[in-house]
KOLVOKE-518219 format. One record per residue (C-alpha): residue number from 1; z negated, x, y negated. Coordinates in Angstrom, 3 decimals. Example, Ala and Ser with C-alpha at 12.3 -4.5 7.8 and 13.67 -1.06 7.14 Angstrom:
% residues 2
@seq = 1&z = -7.800&x = 12.300&y = 4.500
@seq = 2&z = -7.140&x = 13.670&y = 1.060
//
This chain:
% residues 319
@seq = 1&z = 16.381&x = -78.946&y = -49.004
@seq = 2&z = 14.104&x = -78.015&y = -51.861
@seq = 3&z = 12.357&x = -75.496&y = -49.630
@seq = 4&z = 15.685&x = -73.876&y = -48.776
@seq = 5&z = 16.666&x = -73.671&y = -52.448
@seq = 6&z = 13.298&x = -72.149&y = -53.356
@seq = 7&z = 13.555&x = -69.519&y = -50.612
@seq = 8&z = 17.096&x = -68.592&y = -51.720
@seq = 9&z = 15.966&x = -68.233&y = -55.293
@seq = 10&z = 13.050&x = -66.021&y = -54.266
@seq = 11&z = 15.354&x = -63.747&y = -52.204
@seq = 12&z = 17.844&x = -63.493&y = -55.051
@seq = 13&z = 15.015&x = -62.704&y = -57.429
@seq = 14&z = 13.768&x = -59.855&y = -55.256
@seq = 15&z = 17.296&x = -58.445&y = -54.940
@seq = 16&z = 17.759&x = -58.705&y = -58.694
@seq = 17&z = 14.516&x = -56.797&y = -59.289
@seq = 18&z = 15.631&x = -54.026&y = -56.937
@seq = 19&z = 19.035&x = -53.823&y = -58.610
@seq = 20&z = 17.466&x = -53.634&y = -62.044
@seq = 21&z = 15.069&x = -50.941&y = -60.889
@seq = 22&z = 17.904&x = -48.960&y = -59.342
@seq = 23&z = 19.952&x = -49.132&y = -62.538
@seq = 24&z = 17.001&x = -47.726&y = -64.506
@seq = 25&z = 16.551&x = -44.730&y = -62.253
@seq = 26&z = 18.467&x = -41.673&y = -63.410
@seq = 27&z = 19.978&x = -39.424&y = -60.751
@seq = 28&z = 18.233&x = -36.126&y = -60.118
@seq = 29&z = 19.422&x = -33.766&y = -62.859
@seq = 30&z = 21.002&x = -30.496&y = -61.798
@seq = 31&z = 19.844&x = -27.496&y = -63.801
@seq = 32&z = 21.826&x = -24.256&y = -63.747
@seq = 33&z = 20.108&x = -20.998&y = -64.626
@seq = 34&z = 21.027&x = -17.340&y = -64.443
@seq = 35&z = 19.046&x = -14.660&y = -62.646
@seq = 36&z = 16.226&x = -13.563&y = -64.961
@seq = 37&z = 16.031&x = -16.840&y = -66.893
@seq = 38&z = 12.994&x = -19.159&y = -67.008
@seq = 39&z = 12.448&x = -22.774&y = -65.954
@seq = 40&z = 9.921&x = -24.951&y = -67.804
@seq = 41&z = 8.546&x = -28.085&y = -66.128
@seq = 42&z = 6.753&x = -30.351&y = -68.594
@seq = 43&z = 4.520&x = -33.353&y = -67.846
@seq = 44&z = 5.065&x = -35.295&y = -71.094
@seq = 45&z = 2.524&x = -38.058&y = -70.438
@seq = 46&z = -0.669&x = -39.181&y = -72.226
@seq = 47&z = -3.362&x = -36.605&y = -71.567
@seq = 48&z = -6.228&x = -39.069&y = -71.028
@seq = 49&z = -7.319&x = -39.001&y = -67.363
@seq = 50&z = -4.043&x = -37.332&y = -66.485
@seq = 51&z = -3.542&x = -35.614&y = -63.145
@seq = 52&z = -0.313&x = -33.710&y = -62.387
@seq = 53&z = 1.089&x = -31.911&y = -59.385
@seq = 54&z = 4.048&x = -29.522&y = -59.523
@seq = 55&z = 5.964&x = -29.130&y = -56.259
@seq = 56&z = 8.745&x = -26.862&y = -55.025
@seq = 57&z = 10.742&x = -28.234&y = -52.083
@seq = 58&z = 7.819&x = -30.560&y = -51.351
@seq = 59&z = 5.151&x = -27.812&y = -51.492
@seq = 60&z = 2.434&x = -28.171&y = -54.116
@seq = 61&z = 2.127&x = -24.903&y = -56.119
@seq = 62&z = 0.214&x = -25.982&y = -59.279
@seq = 63&z = -2.115&x = -28.784&y = -60.441
@seq = 64&z = -3.629&x = -30.164&y = -63.624
@seq = 65&z = -6.975&x = -31.971&y = -63.223
@seq = 66&z = -9.856&x = -32.613&y = -65.598
@seq = 67&z = -8.007&x = -30.884&y = -68.430
@seq = 68&z = -7.658&x = -27.662&y = -66.385
@seq = 69&z = -4.818&x = -25.920&y = -64.602
@seq = 70&z = -5.089&x = -24.610&y = -61.079
@seq = 71&z = -2.672&x = -22.531&y = -58.991
@seq = 72&z = -2.348&x = -23.748&y = -55.430
@seq = 73&z = 0.329&x = -21.651&y = -53.701
@seq = 74&z = 0.214&x = -18.396&y = -55.610
@seq = 75&z = 2.559&x = -16.602&y = -53.192
@seq = 76&z = 5.470&x = -18.865&y = -54.132
@seq = 77&z = 5.931&x = -17.453&y = -57.640
@seq = 78&z = 3.635&x = -14.448&y = -57.579
@seq = 79&z = 2.920&x = -13.209&y = -61.126
@seq = 80&z = 5.783&x = -15.321&y = -62.457
@seq = 81&z = 3.979&x = -18.607&y = -63.111
@seq = 82&z = 2.702&x = -19.410&y = -66.616
@seq = 83&z = 0.716&x = -22.510&y = -67.657
@seq = 84&z = 0.569&x = -24.125&y = -71.085
@seq = 85&z = -2.170&x = -26.612&y = -71.919
@seq = 86&z = -0.621&x = -27.627&y = -75.234
@seq = 87&z = 2.185&x = -29.623&y = -73.653
@seq = 88&z = 0.889&x = -29.620&y = -70.057
@seq = 89&z = 3.695&x = -27.606&y = -68.550
@seq = 90&z = 4.288&x = -24.768&y = -66.132
@seq = 91&z = 6.985&x = -22.145&y = -66.515
@seq = 92&z = 8.570&x = -20.125&y = -63.724
@seq = 93&z = 9.860&x = -16.901&y = -65.278
@seq = 94&z = 12.254&x = -14.199&y = -64.030
@seq = 95&z = 14.164&x = -16.566&y = -61.784
@seq = 96&z = 15.692&x = -15.218&y = -58.603
@seq = 97&z = 18.503&x = -16.481&y = -56.409
@seq = 98&z = 16.032&x = -17.688&y = -53.776
@seq = 99&z = 14.308&x = -19.899&y = -56.375
@seq = 100&z = 17.157&x = -22.393&y = -56.127
@seq = 101&z = 15.836&x = -25.701&y = -54.837
@seq = 102&z = 14.154&x = -28.963&y = -55.760
@seq = 103&z = 11.273&x = -29.054&y = -58.273
@seq = 104&z = 9.231&x = -32.211&y = -58.829
@seq = 105&z = 6.533&x = -33.307&y = -61.295
@seq = 106&z = 4.172&x = -35.970&y = -59.883
@seq = 107&z = 1.792&x = -37.511&y = -62.484
@seq = 108&z = -0.753&x = -40.314&y = -62.528
@seq = 109&z = -3.540&x = -41.571&y = -64.785
@seq = 110&z = -6.706&x = -43.516&y = -64.008
@seq = 111&z = -4.813&x = -46.685&y = -63.136
@seq = 112&z = -1.195&x = -45.690&y = -63.677
@seq = 113&z = 1.324&x = -44.017&y = -61.406
@seq = 114&z = 4.057&x = -42.368&y = -63.455
@seq = 115&z = 7.602&x = -41.927&y = -62.330
@seq = 116&z = 8.175&x = -38.659&y = -60.471
@seq = 117&z = 10.527&x = -36.216&y = -62.150
@seq = 118&z = 12.854&x = -34.308&y = -59.878
@seq = 119&z = 14.958&x = -31.335&y = -60.979
@seq = 120&z = 17.448&x = -29.586&y = -58.716
@seq = 121&z = 17.664&x = -25.941&y = -59.754
@seq = 122&z = 20.713&x = -23.727&y = -59.157
@seq = 123&z = 20.194&x = -20.031&y = -59.879
@seq = 124&z = 23.364&x = -17.960&y = -60.373
@seq = 125&z = 23.794&x = -14.228&y = -60.375
@seq = 126&z = 25.623&x = -12.555&y = -63.243
@seq = 127&z = 29.059&x = -11.080&y = -62.609
@seq = 128&z = 28.647&x = -7.315&y = -62.702
@seq = 129&z = 32.062&x = -5.805&y = -61.941
@seq = 130&z = 35.631&x = -6.941&y = -61.301
@seq = 131&z = 38.412&x = -4.927&y = -59.654
@seq = 132&z = 41.965&x = -5.557&y = -58.448
@seq = 133&z = 43.389&x = -4.285&y = -55.173
@seq = 134&z = 46.997&x = -4.663&y = -54.061
@seq = 135&z = 49.686&x = -3.618&y = -51.598
@seq = 136&z = 53.459&x = -3.842&y = -51.818
@seq = 137&z = 56.384&x = -3.942&y = -49.407
@seq = 138&z = 60.099&x = -3.373&y = -49.958
@seq = 139&z = 62.277&x = -6.324&y = -48.955
@seq = 140&z = 65.635&x = -4.620&y = -48.410
@seq = 141&z = 67.568&x = -7.810&y = -47.691
@seq = 142&z = 66.778&x = -9.156&y = -51.178
@seq = 143&z = 66.414&x = -5.783&y = -52.929
@seq = 144&z = 62.963&x = -6.659&y = -54.335
@seq = 145&z = 59.329&x = -5.610&y = -53.962
@seq = 146&z = 56.798&x = -8.139&y = -52.697
@seq = 147&z = 53.370&x = -7.399&y = -54.193
@seq = 148&z = 50.170&x = -9.010&y = -52.923
@seq = 149&z = 47.101&x = -8.700&y = -55.188
@seq = 150&z = 43.523&x = -9.831&y = -54.748
@seq = 151&z = 40.629&x = -9.868&y = -57.202
@seq = 152&z = 37.087&x = -8.882&y = -56.195
@seq = 153&z = 33.903&x = -9.513&y = -58.183
@seq = 154&z = 30.392&x = -8.216&y = -57.519
@seq = 155&z = 27.316&x = -10.200&y = -58.451
@seq = 156&z = 27.905&x = -13.901&y = -58.029
@seq = 157&z = 29.091&x = -14.755&y = -54.538
@seq = 158&z = 31.260&x = -17.706&y = -55.586
@seq = 159&z = 32.824&x = -17.094&y = -58.989
@seq = 160&z = 36.024&x = -18.656&y = -60.287
@seq = 161&z = 39.133&x = -16.463&y = -60.638
@seq = 162&z = 42.139&x = -16.718&y = -62.927
@seq = 163&z = 45.251&x = -14.522&y = -63.396
@seq = 164&z = 47.321&x = -13.889&y = -66.504
@seq = 165&z = 50.161&x = -11.553&y = -67.418
@seq = 166&z = 52.943&x = -12.703&y = -65.105
@seq = 167&z = 54.797&x = -16.003&y = -65.432
@seq = 168&z = 52.242&x = -18.834&y = -65.728
@seq = 169&z = 48.428&x = -18.464&y = -65.417
@seq = 170&z = 47.243&x = -18.814&y = -61.834
@seq = 171&z = 43.878&x = -19.792&y = -60.362
@seq = 172&z = 42.318&x = -18.243&y = -57.280
@seq = 173&z = 41.402&x = -14.761&y = -56.106
@seq = 174&z = 44.851&x = -13.969&y = -54.558
@seq = 175&z = 48.235&x = -13.596&y = -56.221
@seq = 176&z = 51.742&x = -12.879&y = -54.858
@seq = 177&z = 54.574&x = -11.708&y = -57.118
@seq = 178&z = 58.052&x = -10.215&y = -56.691
@seq = 179&z = 59.543&x = -7.396&y = -58.762
@seq = 180&z = 63.005&x = -5.880&y = -59.060
@seq = 181&z = 63.498&x = -2.131&y = -58.576
@seq = 182&z = 61.831&x = -0.112&y = -61.362
@seq = 183&z = 60.295&x = -3.299&y = -62.801
@seq = 184&z = 56.583&x = -3.301&y = -63.676
@seq = 185&z = 53.977&x = -5.928&y = -64.454
@seq = 186&z = 50.515&x = -5.707&y = -66.034
@seq = 187&z = 48.199&x = -8.340&y = -64.598
@seq = 188&z = 44.708&x = -9.392&y = -65.683
@seq = 189&z = 42.113&x = -11.018&y = -63.450
@seq = 190&z = 39.070&x = -12.809&y = -64.886
@seq = 191&z = 36.033&x = -13.730&y = -62.790
@seq = 192&z = 33.569&x = -16.166&y = -64.327
@seq = 193&z = 30.705&x = -18.475&y = -63.577
@seq = 194&z = 28.509&x = -20.691&y = -65.715
@seq = 195&z = 26.716&x = -17.795&y = -67.398
@seq = 196&z = 28.973&x = -14.743&y = -67.331
@seq = 197&z = 32.581&x = -13.593&y = -67.193
@seq = 198&z = 34.308&x = -10.252&y = -66.681
@seq = 199&z = 37.934&x = -9.203&y = -66.406
@seq = 200&z = 40.081&x = -6.210&y = -65.501
@seq = 201&z = 43.787&x = -5.289&y = -65.583
@seq = 202&z = 46.168&x = -3.521&y = -63.218
@seq = 203&z = 49.781&x = -2.354&y = -63.621
@seq = 204&z = 52.068&x = -2.486&y = -60.587
@seq = 205&z = 55.556&x = -0.946&y = -60.367
@seq = 206&z = 58.355&x = -1.641&y = -57.914
@seq = 207&z = 59.654&x = 1.667&y = -56.505
@seq = 208&z = 62.450&x = 1.943&y = -53.963
@seq = 209&z = 65.074&x = 4.469&y = -52.797
@seq = 210&z = 68.524&x = 3.841&y = -54.246
@seq = 211&z = 70.247&x = 4.638&y = -50.959
@seq = 212&z = 68.148&x = 2.126&y = -49.110
@seq = 213&z = 66.773&x = 4.810&y = -46.803
@seq = 214&z = 63.699&x = 3.352&y = -44.995
@seq = 215&z = 60.351&x = 4.687&y = -46.127
@seq = 216&z = 59.142&x = 5.255&y = -42.582
@seq = 217&z = 62.011&x = 7.656&y = -41.884
@seq = 218&z = 61.154&x = 9.648&y = -44.971
@seq = 219&z = 57.519&x = 9.924&y = -43.894
@seq = 220&z = 58.568&x = 11.098&y = -40.409
@seq = 221&z = 60.887&x = 13.734&y = -41.888
@seq = 222&z = 58.138&x = 15.027&y = -44.159
@seq = 223&z = 55.713&x = 15.225&y = -41.240
@seq = 224&z = 58.178&x = 17.158&y = -39.071
@seq = 225&z = 58.836&x = 19.591&y = -41.927
@seq = 226&z = 55.145&x = 20.272&y = -42.381
@seq = 227&z = 54.681&x = 20.950&y = -38.647
@seq = 228&z = 57.657&x = 23.338&y = -38.621
@seq = 229&z = 56.288&x = 25.290&y = -41.603
@seq = 230&z = 52.886&x = 25.619&y = -39.922
@seq = 231&z = 54.416&x = 26.899&y = -36.657
@seq = 232&z = 56.659&x = 29.421&y = -38.446
@seq = 233&z = 53.776&x = 30.725&y = -40.558
@seq = 234&z = 51.567&x = 31.158&y = -37.503
@seq = 235&z = 54.275&x = 33.029&y = -35.560
@seq = 236&z = 54.976&x = 35.361&y = -38.504
@seq = 237&z = 51.292&x = 36.142&y = -38.924
@seq = 238&z = 50.908&x = 36.980&y = -35.229
@seq = 239&z = 53.917&x = 39.364&y = -35.307
@seq = 240&z = 52.606&x = 41.197&y = -38.361
@seq = 241&z = 49.205&x = 41.568&y = -36.795
@seq = 242&z = 50.684&x = 42.894&y = -33.511
@seq = 243&z = 52.765&x = 45.525&y = -35.320
@seq = 244&z = 49.785&x = 46.633&y = -37.373
@seq = 245&z = 47.580&x = 47.017&y = -34.293
@seq = 246&z = 50.320&x = 48.975&y = -32.494
@seq = 247&z = 50.662&x = 51.508&y = -35.360
@seq = 248&z = 46.918&x = 52.034&y = -35.521
@seq = 249&z = 46.756&x = 52.627&y = -31.747
@seq = 250&z = 49.336&x = 55.360&y = -31.818
@seq = 251&z = 47.709&x = 57.266&y = -34.716
@seq = 252&z = 44.136&x = 56.964&y = -33.538
@seq = 253&z = 44.456&x = 57.714&y = -29.832
@seq = 254&z = 45.813&x = 61.303&y = -30.326
@seq = 255&z = 46.833&x = 63.594&y = -27.522
@seq = 256&z = 45.196&x = 63.615&y = -24.103
@seq = 257&z = 43.755&x = 66.534&y = -22.168
@seq = 258&z = 46.949&x = 66.739&y = -20.181
@seq = 259&z = 49.041&x = 67.046&y = -23.295
@seq = 260&z = 46.717&x = 69.846&y = -24.493
@seq = 261&z = 47.168&x = 71.767&y = -21.253
@seq = 262&z = 50.941&x = 71.413&y = -21.247
@seq = 263&z = 51.593&x = 72.551&y = -24.833
@seq = 264&z = 54.093&x = 75.365&y = -25.329
@seq = 265&z = 53.341&x = 78.947&y = -26.337
@seq = 266&z = 53.646&x = 78.183&y = -30.016
@seq = 267&z = 50.885&x = 75.526&y = -29.957
@seq = 268&z = 47.582&x = 76.355&y = -31.531
@seq = 269&z = 44.660&x = 77.453&y = -29.493
@seq = 270&z = 42.069&x = 74.880&y = -28.603
@seq = 271&z = 39.427&x = 76.903&y = -30.446
@seq = 272&z = 41.423&x = 76.704&y = -33.679
@seq = 273&z = 41.985&x = 72.975&y = -33.456
@seq = 274&z = 38.345&x = 72.020&y = -32.813
@seq = 275&z = 36.588&x = 71.290&y = -36.045
@seq = 276&z = 33.030&x = 71.475&y = -34.826
@seq = 277&z = 33.331&x = 74.803&y = -32.956
@seq = 278&z = 34.192&x = 75.812&y = -29.448
@seq = 279&z = 32.448&x = 75.238&y = -26.163
@seq = 280&z = 31.681&x = 78.082&y = -23.737
@seq = 281&z = 34.668&x = 77.127&y = -21.624
@seq = 282&z = 37.035&x = 77.135&y = -24.557
@seq = 283&z = 35.697&x = 80.572&y = -25.633
@seq = 284&z = 36.372&x = 82.010&y = -22.237
@seq = 285&z = 39.843&x = 80.531&y = -22.115
@seq = 286&z = 40.880&x = 81.607&y = -25.591
@seq = 287&z = 39.554&x = 85.231&y = -25.603
@seq = 288&z = 41.146&x = 87.889&y = -23.426
@seq = 289&z = 38.397&x = 90.320&y = -22.567
@seq = 290&z = 39.017&x = 94.036&y = -22.403
@seq = 291&z = 39.077&x = 95.699&y = -19.024
@seq = 292&z = 36.256&x = 98.026&y = -20.093
@seq = 293&z = 33.841&x = 95.188&y = -20.971
@seq = 294&z = 31.768&x = 93.369&y = -18.434
@seq = 295&z = 33.381&x = 90.295&y = -17.005
@seq = 296&z = 30.345&x = 88.627&y = -15.496
@seq = 297&z = 26.624&x = 88.540&y = -15.963
@seq = 298&z = 26.132&x = 90.973&y = -13.084
@seq = 299&z = 28.734&x = 93.354&y = -14.467
@seq = 300&z = 26.847&x = 93.482&y = -17.705
@seq = 301&z = 23.558&x = 94.278&y = -15.985
@seq = 302&z = 24.989&x = 97.174&y = -13.962
@seq = 303&z = 27.488&x = 98.311&y = -16.520
@seq = 304&z = 27.264&x = 102.036&y = -17.433
@seq = 305&z = 24.279&x = 102.445&y = -15.180
@seq = 306&z = 26.358&x = 105.083&y = -13.501
@seq = 307&z = 29.871&x = 106.228&y = -14.132
@seq = 308&z = 32.503&x = 105.107&y = -11.790
@seq = 309&z = 33.047&x = 107.191&y = -8.745
@seq = 310&z = 36.128&x = 109.360&y = -8.923
@seq = 311&z = 37.610&x = 112.179&y = -6.828
@seq = 312&z = 35.861&x = 114.670&y = -9.049
@seq = 313&z = 32.459&x = 113.044&y = -8.955
@seq = 314&z = 30.255&x = 112.003&y = -6.217
@seq = 315&z = 28.075&x = 108.968&y = -5.837
@seq = 316&z = 24.574&x = 109.436&y = -7.177
@seq = 317&z = 23.285&x = 107.862&y = -4.070
@seq = 318&z = 24.882&x = 110.549&y = -1.874
@seq = 319&z = 22.655&x = 113.494&y = -1.352
//
């Protein structure tokens, strides 16, 4: 019986020790930083015989031994790691989104193992730009416009959104509102995260046709009108061009050789109408030679070699 009581007490004691130890352990702190910020990891322990290891996601990237610092994995934070011997700390500067993760500081002395410090880092991008996009539709049965808006932010991938300017403030990136004809609303969207916030505004107006004529019919009518204007313009241009070409053809072609032959007696001679002179054929046709002049080349050669034979004269060749 005494043995059983002693064993129960020992078990309860062990459980109590574990519970007390668990209550003394703080949860891993979450640290939020913006892109470009710095993270300092300090080993605030007695310096005598102190050895420290700094780890990122379980990978050792820096050490402190024998009062000296040493870089282990230089490619992890290339040219961004600074060491300070005054307070035995390392600083990761110019933080990037991919630096988010778990950092730990493991320290021990000659005969002492210190509690490991663990920091969970969250790196956030700054919000750079915010814009509002929207579309609207006319609900004829209720005579109102239904407007759907959505807010877009560049930079941080998961910012928080809020709307103001219409009825009560609304959370979330999307917003639906209704407007009466000719009614307008100016809405503001704000995107924010832990380190930055930006906002923008947009004014939307409800426009509708008083007669209730559907918008799609109006668009079809406008399209048909444009096509008709294009066809009419093209036809008119072709007619004008055809008439112009026809007039030029009649003035430039002139009269043919047959028309020149068949002209009446009052028409001008070919030799008078030719600007650059007459050809040998035109000269012969236009000039009526005298009966006394030679008519051919042979006539010219034998001309006046001997007078013509007449009843009163005899041939020179007759003896």
